[in-house]
mmJSON file of the N, C-alpha and C atoms, coordinates in Angstrom:
{"data_MODEL":{"atom_site":{
"group_PDB":["ATOM","ATOM","ATOM","ATOM","ATOM","ATOM","ATOM","ATOM","ATOM","ATOM","ATOM","ATOM","ATOM","ATOM","ATOM","ATOM","ATOM","ATOM","ATOM","ATOM","ATOM","ATOM","ATOM","ATOM","ATOM","ATOM","ATOM","ATOM","ATOM","ATOM","ATOM","ATOM","ATOM","ATOM","ATOM","ATOM","ATOM","ATOM","ATOM","ATOM","ATOM","ATOM","ATOM","ATOM","ATOM","ATOM","ATOM","ATOM","ATOM","ATOM","ATOM","ATOM","ATOM","ATOM","ATOM","ATOM","ATOM","ATOM","ATOM","ATOM","ATOM","ATOM","ATOM","ATOM","ATOM","ATOM","ATOM","ATOM","ATOM","ATOM","ATOM","ATOM","ATOM","ATOM","ATOM","ATOM","ATOM","ATOM","ATOM","ATOM","ATOM","ATOM","ATOM","ATOM","ATOM","ATOM","ATOM","ATOM","ATOM","ATOM","ATOM","ATOM","ATOM","ATOM","ATOM","ATOM","ATOM","ATOM","ATOM","ATOM","ATOM","ATOM","ATOM","ATOM","ATOM","ATOM","ATOM","ATOM","ATOM","ATOM","ATOM","ATOM","ATOM","ATOM","ATOM","ATOM","ATOM","ATOM","ATOM","ATOM","ATOM","ATOM","ATOM","ATOM","ATOM","ATOM","ATOM","ATOM","ATOM","ATOM","ATOM","ATOM","ATOM","ATOM","ATOM","ATOM","ATOM","ATOM","ATOM","ATOM","ATOM","ATOM","ATOM","ATOM","ATOM","ATOM","ATOM","ATOM","ATOM","ATOM","ATOM","ATOM","ATOM","ATOM","ATOM","ATOM","ATOM","ATOM","ATOM","ATOM","ATOM","ATOM","ATOM","ATOM","ATOM","ATOM","ATOM","ATOM","ATOM","ATOM","ATOM","ATOM","ATOM","ATOM","ATOM","ATOM","ATOM","ATOM","ATOM","ATOM"],
"id":[1,2,3,4,5,6,7,8,9,10,11,12,13,14,15,16,17,18,19,20,21,22,23,24,25,26,27,28,29,30,31,32,33,34,35,36,37,38,39,40,41,42,43,44,45,46,47,48,49,50,51,52,53,54,55,56,57,58,59,60,61,62,63,64,65,66,67,68,69,70,71,72,73,74,75,76,77,78,79,80,81,82,83,84,85,86,87,88,89,90,91,92,93,94,95,96,97,98,99,100,101,102,103,104,105,106,107,108,109,110,111,112,113,114,115,116,117,118,119,120,121,122,123,124,125,126,127,128,129,130,131,132,133,134,135,136,137,138,139,140,141,142,143,144,145,146,147,148,149,150,151,152,153,154,155,156,157,158,159,160,161,162,163,164,165,166,167,168,169,170,171,172,173,174,175,176,177,178,179,180],
"type_symbol":["N","C","C","N","C","C","N","C","C","N","C","C","N","C","C","N","C","C","N","C","C","N","C","C","N","C","C","N","C","C","N","C","C","N","C","C","N","C","C","N","C","C","N","C","C","N","C","C","N","C","C","N","C","C","N","C","C","N","C","C","N","C","C","N","C","C","N","C","C","N","C","C","N","C","C","N","C","C","N","C","C","N","C","C","N","C","C","N","C","C","N","C","C","N","C","C","N","C","C","N","C","C","N","C","C","N","C","C","N","C","C","N","C","C","N","C","C","N","C","C","N","C","C","N","C","C","N","C","C","N","C","C","N","C","C","N","C","C","N","C","C","N","C","C","N","C","C","N","C","C","N","C","C","N","C","C","N","C","C","N","C","C","N","C","C","N","C","C","N","C","C","N","C","C","N","C","C","N","C","C"],
"label_atom_id":["N","CA","C","N","CA","C","N","CA","C","N","CA","C","N","CA","C","N","CA","C","N","CA","C","N","CA","C","N","CA","C","N","CA","C","N","CA","C","N","CA","C","N","CA","C","N","CA","C","N","CA","C","N","CA","C","N","CA","C","N","CA","C","N","CA","C","N","CA","C","N","CA","C","N","CA","C","N","CA","C","N","CA","C","N","CA","C","N","CA","C","N","CA","C","N","CA","C","N","CA","C","N","CA","C","N","CA","C","N","CA","C","N","CA","C","N","CA","C","N","CA","C","N","CA","C","N","CA","C","N","CA","C","N","CA","C","N","CA","C","N","CA","C","N","CA","C","N","CA","C","N","CA","C","N","CA","C","N","CA","C","N","CA","C","N","CA","C","N","CA","C","N","CA","C","N","CA","C","N","CA","C","N","CA","C","N","CA","C","N","CA","C","N","CA","C","N","CA","C","N","CA","C","N","CA","C","N","CA","C"],
"label_alt_id":[null,null,null,null,null,null,null,null,null,null,null,null,null,null,null,null,null,null,null,null,null,null,null,null,null,null,null,null,null,null,null,null,null,null,null,null,null,null,null,null,null,null,null,null,null,null,null,null,null,null,null,null,null,null,null,null,null,null,null,null,null,null,null,null,null,null,null,null,null,null,null,null,null,null,null,null,null,null,null,null,null,null,null,null,null,null,null,null,null,null,null,null,null,null,null,null,null,null,null,null,null,null,null,null,null,null,null,null,null,null,null,null,null,null,null,null,null,null,null,null,null,null,null,null,null,null,null,null,null,null,null,null,null,null,null,null,null,null,null,null,null,null,null,null,null,null,null,null,null,null,null,null,null,null,null,null,null,null,null,null,null,null,null,null,null,null,null,null,null,null,null,null,null,null,null,null,null,null,null,null],
"label_comp_id":["MET","MET","MET","SER","SER","SER","HIS","HIS","HIS","SER","SER","SER","ILE","ILE","ILE","ILE","ILE","ILE","LYS","LYS","LYS","GLU","GLU","GLU","ARG","ARG","ARG","GLU","GLU","GLU","GLY","GLY","GLY","GLY","GLY","GLY","ILE","ILE","ILE","ASN","ASN","ASN","ASP","ASP","ASP","GLY","GLY","GLY","LEU","LEU","LEU","VAL","VAL","VAL","SER","SER","SER","VAL","VAL","VAL","ALA","ALA","ALA","SER","SER","SER","SER","SER","SER","GLN","GLN","GLN","TRP","TRP","TRP","GLY","GLY","GLY","ASP","ASP","ASP","TYR","TYR","TYR","LYS","LYS","LYS","GLY","GLY","GLY","THR","THR","THR","LEU","LEU","LEU","ILE","ILE","ILE","GLY","GLY","GLY","VAL","VAL","VAL","SER","SER","SER","HIS","HIS","HIS","LEU","LEU","LEU","ASP","ASP","ASP","LEU","LEU","LEU","ILE","ILE","ILE","ASN","ASN","ASN","TRP","TRP","TRP","THR","THR","THR","ASN","ASN","ASN","ARG","ARG","ARG","LEU","LEU","LEU","LYS","LYS","LYS","TRP","TRP","TRP","PHE","PHE","PHE","PHE","PHE","PHE","TRP","TRP","TRP","GLU","GLU","GLU","LEU","LEU","LEU","THR","THR","THR","GLY","GLY","GLY","SER","SER","SER","LYS","LYS","LYS","ARG","ARG","ARG","LYS","LYS","LYS"],
"label_asym_id":["A","A","A","A","A","A","A","A","A","A","A","A","A","A","A","A","A","A","A","A","A","A","A","A","A","A","A","A","A","A","A","A","A","A","A","A","A","A","A","A","A","A","A","A","A","A","A","A","A","A","A","A","A","A","A","A","A","A","A","A","A","A","A","A","A","A","A","A","A","A","A","A","A","A","A","A","A","A","A","A","A","A","A","A","A","A","A","A","A","A","A","A","A","A","A","A","A","A","A","A","A","A","A","A","A","A","A","A","A","A","A","A","A","A","A","A","A","A","A","A","A","A","A","A","A","A","A","A","A","A","A","A","A","A","A","A","A","A","A","A","A","A","A","A","A","A","A","A","A","A","A","A","A","A","A","A","A","A","A","A","A","A","A","A","A","A","A","A","A","A","A","A","A","A","A","A","A","A","A","A"],
"label_entity_id":["1","1","1","1","1","1","1","1","1","1","1","1","1","1","1","1","1","1","1","1","1","1","1","1","1","1","1","1","1","1","1","1","1","1","1","1","1","1","1","1","1","1","1","1","1","1","1","1","1","1","1","1","1","1","1","1","1","1","1","1","1","1","1","1","1","1","1","1","1","1","1","1","1","1","1","1","1","1","1","1","1","1","1","1","1","1","1","1","1","1","1","1","1","1","1","1","1","1","1","1","1","1","1","1","1","1","1","1","1","1","1","1","1","1","1","1","1","1","1","1","1","1","1","1","1","1","1","1","1","1","1","1","1","1","1","1","1","1","1","1","1","1","1","1","1","1","1","1","1","1","1","1","1","1","1","1","1","1","1","1","1","1","1","1","1","1","1","1","1","1","1","1","1","1","1","1","1","1","1","1"],
"label_seq_id":[1,1,1,2,2,2,3,3,3,4,4,4,5,5,5,6,6,6,7,7,7,8,8,8,9,9,9,10,10,10,11,11,11,12,12,12,13,13,13,14,14,14,15,15,15,16,16,16,17,17,17,18,18,18,19,19,19,20,20,20,21,21,21,22,22,22,23,23,23,24,24,24,25,25,25,26,26,26,27,27,27,28,28,28,29,29,29,30,30,30,31,31,31,32,32,32,33,33,33,34,34,34,35,35,35,36,36,36,37,37,37,38,38,38,39,39,39,40,40,40,41,41,41,42,42,42,43,43,43,44,44,44,45,45,45,46,46,46,47,47,47,48,48,48,49,49,49,50,50,50,51,51,51,52,52,52,53,53,53,54,54,54,55,55,55,56,56,56,57,57,57,58,58,58,59,59,59,60,60,60],
"pdbx_PDB_ins_code":[null,null,null,null,null,null,null,null,null,null,null,null,null,null,null,null,null,null,null,null,null,null,null,null,null,null,null,null,null,null,null,null,null,null,null,null,null,null,null,null,null,null,null,null,null,null,null,null,null,null,null,null,null,null,null,null,null,null,null,null,null,null,null,null,null,null,null,null,null,null,null,null,null,null,null,null,null,null,null,null,null,null,null,null,null,null,null,null,null,null,null,null,null,null,null,null,null,null,null,null,null,null,null,null,null,null,null,null,null,null,null,null,null,null,null,null,null,null,null,null,null,null,null,null,null,null,null,null,null,null,null,null,null,null,null,null,null,null,null,null,null,null,null,null,null,null,null,null,null,null,null,null,null,null,null,null,null,null,null,null,null,null,null,null,null,null,null,null,null,null,null,null,null,null,null,null,null,null,null,null],
"Cartn_x":[9.35,10.174,11.581,11.674,12.993,11.941,11.315,10.573,11.228,10.692,11.362,13.155,13.66,14.957,15.46,15.155,15.41,15.121,14.078,14.023,14.47,14.738,15.872,17.052,17.772,18.989,18.959,17.836,18.223,17.157,15.846,15.139,14.027,12.848,11.999,11.483,10.355,9.64,10.631,10.285,10.602,9.82,10.054,9.363,9.68,10.551,10.722,12.19,12.584,14.181,14.755,14.806,15.379,14.215,15.318,14.607,14.114,13.328,12.689,14.348,14.971,16.683,17.327,17.363,18.172,18.192,16.839,16.422,16.212,17.099,17.046,18.123,18.246,19.425,19.594,20.713,20.57,19.385,19.575,18.181,17.403,16.057,15.127,15.743,14.854,15.633,14.028,13.032,11.936,11.644,10.404,9.323,9.648,9.944,10.053,8.609,7.853,6.492,6.971,6.005,6.148,7.469,8.575,9.323,9.579,10.175,10.49,11.352,12.131,13.089,14.074,13.588,14.144,14.957,13.933,14.264,15.562,15.591,16.444,17.692,18.045,19.071,19.509,18.546,19.286,18.907,18.371,18.017,16.964,16.279,15.271,15.844,16.994,17.51,18.869,19.167,20.045,19.094,18.152,17.423,17.019,16.309,16.368,17.99,18.604,19.784,20.135,19.86,20.485,19.082,17.903,16.974,17.697,17.885,18.489,19.097,20.436,21.396,20.911,20.053,19.354,18.698,17.857,17.84,18.226,19.734,20.324,20.17,19.222,19.071,20.587,20.568,21.394,21.279,21.735,21.291,21.711,21.159,21.371,21.673],
"Cartn_y":[-46.346,-46.48,-45.708,-45.465,-44.262,-42.873,-42.707,-41.404,-41.062,-41.833,-41.362,-41.709,-41.943,-42.483,-41.121,-40.449,-39.675,-37.906,-38.59,-36.792,-36.803,-38.102,-38.164,-37.395,-37.984,-37.283,-36.216,-35.733,-34.329,-33.31,-34.236,-32.954,-32.488,-31.957,-31.376,-32.886,-31.527,-32.858,-33.184,-34.517,-35.575,-36.628,-36.586,-37.535,-39.33,-39.402,-40.862,-40.716,-40.205,-40.67,-39.669,-38.173,-37.162,-36.063,-35.235,-33.977,-33.122,-32.109,-31.206,-29.942,-29.75,-28.745,-29.672,-30.45,-31.26,-31.75,-31.567,-31.694,-30.3,-29.052,-27.799,-27.427,-26.613,-26.397,-25.472,-24.657,-23.635,-22.908,-21.905,-20.538,-21.396,-20.764,-21.606,-20.421,-20.734,-20.06,-20.007,-20.786,-20.708,-21.825,-21.49,-23.485,-23.475,-24.675,-24.766,-25.339,-25.205,-25.478,-25.745,-27.234,-27.447,-28.775,-29.223,-29.972,-30.724,-32.147,-33.31,-33.636,-35.091,-34.645,-35.005,-35.83,-35.265,-34.7,-33.408,-31.736,-30.892,-31.55,-31.177,-31.607,-33.006,-33.644,-33.39,-32.684,-32.138,-33.559,-34.857,-35.194,-35.537,-34.7,-34.301,-33.933,-32.929,-32.767,-33.167,-34.286,-35.226,-36.336,-36.822,-37.906,-37.307,-35.639,-35.47,-35.383,-34.598,-34.912,-36.36,-37.08,-38.638,-39.07,-38.637,-39.046,-38.134,-36.925,-36.098,-36.663,-37.684,-38.256,-39.409,-40.395,-41.147,-41.091,-39.851,-39.972,-38.792,-38.54,-37.714,-36.616,-35.918,-34.104,-33.794,-32.407,-31.668,-30.815,-31.096,-30.572,-28.833,-27.87,-26.285,-26.438],
"Cartn_z":[22.031,22.782,22.476,21.21,20.828,20.89,20.818,21.716,22.906,23.722,24.655,25.26,24.492,24.488,24.499,22.936,22.362,23.32,23.506,24.649,25.406,26.359,27.837,27.621,25.989,25.295,25.223,24.181,23.488,23.839,24.431,24.783,24.309,24.691,23.729,22.791,21.646,21.035,20.034,19.743,18.752,17.78,16.672,15.575,16.352,17.156,17.365,16.922,15.843,15.313,15.261,15.453,15.661,16.92,16.922,17.537,16.885,16.967,16.084,15.904,16.972,17.389,16.37,16.23,16.028,14.263,13.572,12.179,11.166,12.362,11.471,11.204,10.215,9.978,8.477,8.646,7.864,7.634,6.925,6.825,5.261,5.921,5.312,3.659,2.523,1.459,0.963,1.196,0.774,-0.108,-0.896,-1.044,-2.468,-3.293,-4.362,-4.961,-5.747,-6.481,-8.265,-7.608,-9.288,-9.565,-8.741,-9.032,-8.75,-9.412,-8.591,-7.998,-7.359,-6.634,-8.371,-9.006,-10.04,-10.599,-10.752,-11.218,-10.179,-8.923,-7.821,-8.26,-8.718,-8.407,-9.877,-11.529,-12.075,-12.626,-13.088,-13.724,-14.934,-14.636,-15.922,-17.142,-16.865,-18.127,-18.988,-17.677,-18.191,-19.026,-18.82,-19.3,-20.431,-20.585,-21.965,-23.134,-22.472,-23.255,-23.443,-22.825,-23.166,-24.32,-24.129,-25.449,-26.924,-26.885,-27.438,-28.657,-27.875,-27.782,-28.953,-28.291,-28.78,-30.564,-30.043,-31.775,-32.763,-32.217,-33.303,-33.116,-32.378,-32.03,-31.211,-31.945,-30.853,-29.618,-28.804,-27.614,-27.641,-26.824,-26.708,-25.922],
"occupancy":[1.0,1.0,1.0,1.0,1.0,1.0,1.0,1.0,1.0,1.0,1.0,1.0,1.0,1.0,1.0,1.0,1.0,1.0,1.0,1.0,1.0,1.0,1.0,1.0,1.0,1.0,1.0,1.0,1.0,1.0,1.0,1.0,1.0,1.0,1.0,1.0,1.0,1.0,1.0,1.0,1.0,1.0,1.0,1.0,1.0,1.0,1.0,1.0,1.0,1.0,1.0,1.0,1.0,1.0,1.0,1.0,1.0,1.0,1.0,1.0,1.0,1.0,1.0,1.0,1.0,1.0,1.0,1.0,1.0,1.0,1.0,1.0,1.0,1.0,1.0,1.0,1.0,1.0,1.0,1.0,1.0,1.0,1.0,1.0,1.0,1.0,1.0,1.0,1.0,1.0,1.0,1.0,1.0,1.0,1.0,1.0,1.0,1.0,1.0,1.0,1.0,1.0,1.0,1.0,1.0,1.0,1.0,1.0,1.0,1.0,1.0,1.0,1.0,1.0,1.0,1.0,1.0,1.0,1.0,1.0,1.0,1.0,1.0,1.0,1.0,1.0,1.0,1.0,1.0,1.0,1.0,1.0,1.0,1.0,1.0,1.0,1.0,1.0,1.0,1.0,1.0,1.0,1.0,1.0,1.0,1.0,1.0,1.0,1.0,1.0,1.0,1.0,1.0,1.0,1.0,1.0,1.0,1.0,1.0,1.0,1.0,1.0,1.0,1.0,1.0,1.0,1.0,1.0,1.0,1.0,1.0,1.0,1.0,1.0,1.0,1.0,1.0,1.0,1.0,1.0],
"B_iso_or_equiv":[0.0,0.0,0.0,0.0,0.0,0.0,0.0,0.0,0.0,0.0,0.0,0.0,0.0,0.0,0.0,0.0,0.0,0.0,0.0,0.0,0.0,0.0,0.0,0.0,0.0,0.0,0.0,0.0,0.0,0.0,0.0,0.0,0.0,0.0,0.0,0.0,0.0,0.0,0.0,0.0,0.0,0.0,0.0,0.0,0.0,0.0,0.0,0.0,0.0,0.0,0.0,0.0,0.0,0.0,0.0,0.0,0.0,0.0,0.0,0.0,0.0,0.0,0.0,0.0,0.0,0.0,0.0,0.0,0.0,0.0,0.0,0.0,0.0,0.0,0.0,0.0,0.0,0.0,0.0,0.0,0.0,0.0,0.0,0.0,0.0,0.0,0.0,0.0,0.0,0.0,0.0,0.0,0.0,0.0,0.0,0.0,0.0,0.0,0.0,0.0,0.0,0.0,0.0,0.0,0.0,0.0,0.0,0.0,0.0,0.0,0.0,0.0,0.0,0.0,0.0,0.0,0.0,0.0,0.0,0.0,0.0,0.0,0.0,0.0,0.0,0.0,0.0,0.0,0.0,0.0,0.0,0.0,0.0,0.0,0.0,0.0,0.0,0.0,0.0,0.0,0.0,0.0,0.0,0.0,0.0,0.0,0.0,0.0,0.0,0.0,0.0,0.0,0.0,0.0,0.0,0.0,0.0,0.0,0.0,0.0,0.0,0.0,0.0,0.0,0.0,0.0,0.0,0.0,0.0,0.0,0.0,0.0,0.0,0.0,0.0,0.0,0.0,0.0,0.0,0.0],
"pdbx_formal_charge":[null,null,null,null,null,null,null,null,null,null,null,null,null,null,null,null,null,null,null,null,null,null,null,null,null,null,null,null,null,null,null,null,null,null,null,null,null,null,null,null,null,null,null,null,null,null,null,null,null,null,null,null,null,null,null,null,null,null,null,null,null,null,null,null,null,null,null,null,null,null,null,null,null,null,null,null,null,null,null,null,null,null,null,null,null,null,null,null,null,null,null,null,null,null,null,null,null,null,null,null,null,null,null,null,null,null,null,null,null,null,null,null,null,null,null,null,null,null,null,null,null,null,null,null,null,null,null,null,null,null,null,null,null,null,null,null,null,null,null,null,null,null,null,null,null,null,null,null,null,null,null,null,null,null,null,null,null,null,null,null,null,null,null,null,null,null,null,null,null,null,null,null,null,null,null,null,null,null,null,null],
"auth_seq_id":[1,1,1,2,2,2,3,3,3,4,4,4,5,5,5,6,6,6,7,7,7,8,8,8,9,9,9,10,10,10,11,11,11,12,12,12,13,13,13,14,14,14,15,15,15,16,16,16,17,17,17,18,18,18,19,19,19,20,20,20,21,21,21,22,22,22,23,23,23,24,24,24,25,25,25,26,26,26,27,27,27,28,28,28,29,29,29,30,30,30,31,31,31,32,32,32,33,33,33,34,34,34,35,35,35,36,36,36,37,37,37,38,38,38,39,39,39,40,40,40,41,41,41,42,42,42,43,43,43,44,44,44,45,45,45,46,46,46,47,47,47,48,48,48,49,49,49,50,50,50,51,51,51,52,52,52,53,53,53,54,54,54,55,55,55,56,56,56,57,57,57,58,58,58,59,59,59,60,60,60],
"auth_comp_id":["MET","MET","MET","SER","SER","SER","HIS","HIS","HIS","SER","SER","SER","ILE","ILE","ILE","ILE","ILE","ILE","LYS","LYS","LYS","GLU","GLU","GLU","ARG","ARG","ARG","GLU","GLU","GLU","GLY","GLY","GLY","GLY","GLY","GLY","ILE","ILE","ILE","ASN","ASN","ASN","ASP","ASP","ASP","GLY","GLY","GLY","LEU","LEU","LEU","VAL","VAL","VAL","SER","SER","SER","VAL","VAL","VAL","ALA","ALA","ALA","SER","SER","SER","SER","SER","SER","GLN","GLN","GLN","TRP","TRP","TRP","GLY","GLY","GLY","ASP","ASP","ASP","TYR","TYR","TYR","LYS","LYS","LYS","GLY","GLY","GLY","THR","THR","THR","LEU","LEU","LEU","ILE","ILE","ILE","GLY","GLY","GLY","VAL","VAL","VAL","SER","SER","SER","HIS","HIS","HIS","LEU","LEU","LEU","ASP","ASP","ASP","LEU","LEU","LEU","ILE","ILE","ILE","ASN","ASN","ASN","TRP","TRP","TRP","THR","THR","THR","ASN","ASN","ASN","ARG","ARG","ARG","LEU","LEU","LEU","LYS","LYS","LYS","TRP","TRP","TRP","PHE","PHE","PHE","PHE","PHE","PHE","TRP","TRP","TRP","GLU","GLU","GLU","LEU","LEU","LEU","THR","THR","THR","GLY","GLY","GLY","SER","SER","SER","LYS","LYS","LYS","ARG","ARG","ARG","LYS","LYS","LYS"],
"auth_asym_id":["A","A","A","A","A","A","A","A","A","A","A","A","A","A","A","A","A","A","A","A","A","A","A","A","A","A","A","A","A","A","A","A","A","A","A","A","A","A","A","A","A","A","A","A","A","A","A","A","A","A","A","A","A","A","A","A","A","A","A","A","A","A","A","A","A","A","A","A","A","A","A","A","A","A","A","A","A","A","A","A","A","A","A","A","A","A","A","A","A","A","A","A","A","A","A","A","A","A","A","A","A","A","A","A","A","A","A","A","A","A","A","A","A","A","A","A","A","A","A","A","A","A","A","A","A","A","A","A","A","A","A","A","A","A","A","A","A","A","A","A","A","A","A","A","A","A","A","A","A","A","A","A","A","A","A","A","A","A","A","A","A","A","A","A","A","A","A","A","A","A","A","A","A","A","A","A","A","A","A","A"],
"auth_atom_id":["N","CA","C","N","CA","C","N","CA","C","N","CA","C","N","CA","C","N","CA","C","N","CA","C","N","CA","C","N","CA","C","N","CA","C","N","CA","C","N","CA","C","N","CA","C","N","CA","C","N","CA","C","N","CA","C","N","CA","C","N","CA","C","N","CA","C","N","CA","C","N","CA","C","N","CA","C","N","CA","C","N","CA","C","N","CA","C","N","CA","C","N","CA","C","N","CA","C","N","CA","C","N","CA","C","N","CA","C","N","CA","C","N","CA","C","N","CA","C","N","CA","C","N","CA","C","N","CA","C","N","CA","C","N","CA","C","N","CA","C","N","CA","C","N","CA","C","N","CA","C","N","CA","C","N","CA","C","N","CA","C","N","CA","C","N","CA","C","N","CA","C","N","CA","C","N","CA","C","N","CA","C","N","CA","C","N","CA","C","N","CA","C","N","CA","C","N","CA","C","N","CA","C","N","CA","C","N","CA","C"],
"pdbx_PDB_model_num":[1,1,1,1,1,1,1,1,1,1,1,1,1,1,1,1,1,1,1,1,1,1,1,1,1,1,1,1,1,1,1,1,1,1,1,1,1,1,1,1,1,1,1,1,1,1,1,1,1,1,1,1,1,1,1,1,1,1,1,1,1,1,1,1,1,1,1,1,1,1,1,1,1,1,1,1,1,1,1,1,1,1,1,1,1,1,1,1,1,1,1,1,1,1,1,1,1,1,1,1,1,1,1,1,1,1,1,1,1,1,1,1,1,1,1,1,1,1,1,1,1,1,1,1,1,1,1,1,1,1,1,1,1,1,1,1,1,1,1,1,1,1,1,1,1,1,1,1,1,1,1,1,1,1,1,1,1,1,1,1,1,1,1,1,1,1,1,1,1,1,1,1,1,1,1,1,1,1,1,1]
}}}
């Protein structure tokens, strides 16, 4: 049902939530390989720093 509503309002192809035209923004810069969501939000470093502080190690 949502597919037809979006098609009527925005036109074109959609996934039932957003049209393809609305979903595209910015310029494609490339694809990151071998990273997790935690890497992208810099939590892997924060977790390393947290554990280093727990063990008394100094971070570089």
